[in-house]
N, C-alpha and C positions, 0 to 999 in steps of 0.2 A: 750772372747766370751760373747756377751750380751744376756741374756735370760730374759724372762718375769717371774715375780713371779706369783704364783697362784692368788694372789690378782689382779695383772694387767690383767691376762688372764680373770678372772671373770668380771672385770670392762669392758673390751673390748667386752666380750660376751653380757653383759647387754646392752651396747651401740648399738650393732648390732641388738638386739631384739627390742630396743627402736626405732631404725631407721626403722625397718620393720613395726612398729606400725603406722607410718605416711603414709605409702603407701595406705592403705585402705581408710582413709578419703580423700586422694587426688584423688583416683579413683572415689569416690562418689561426690566430690566437688573440682575440680582442681583449683578453684580460692580461696581456703581457705588460706588466707595469714598467719594465725597462724600456720597451719600445715606445710606450706612451710618454715616458719621461724624456727620452731622447728626441722624439718628434716634437715635444713641447719645447725643448731647448732649441731645436732648429727653427720652429715657428718664432721663438723669441728673437733669435738672431736676424730673422727677416722682418722684425717689427710687427708681427701678427700676434699681438699681445692677448687678444681674446681667445684665439685658438690655442695659444700656449697655455694659458690659464686653464682652459677646459681640459686639456690633456693632463696637466698636473693634478687637477681636482679629480679626474676620473681615476688616475693611478692611486690617489689617496682613498677614494671610495672603495676600490677593489682591495687595497692593502693599506689600512690606516697607519701601519707602522713603517711604511716606505718613506724613510727620511729624505731621500734624494729629491722627492717631489715637493717636500716642504721648503727646501732651500736650494732651488734649481741652479742658482748662480755659483754655488760652491763646488 
């Protein structure tokens, strides 16, 4: 049986809090490519790949030259 350690659970909790921190800026400025990119990174860390990809693609739609969204792992 695979169980998460306390450290893993804490890290996951911190990521969920971080993810939530990107929603307010995007409500105020939905075209903030940095907020979209960072939320995409947080989604990726949580294994929510479709949502991560959607945020990266939206950042690129808004600013096609925004290289961070092209290579989010770098």
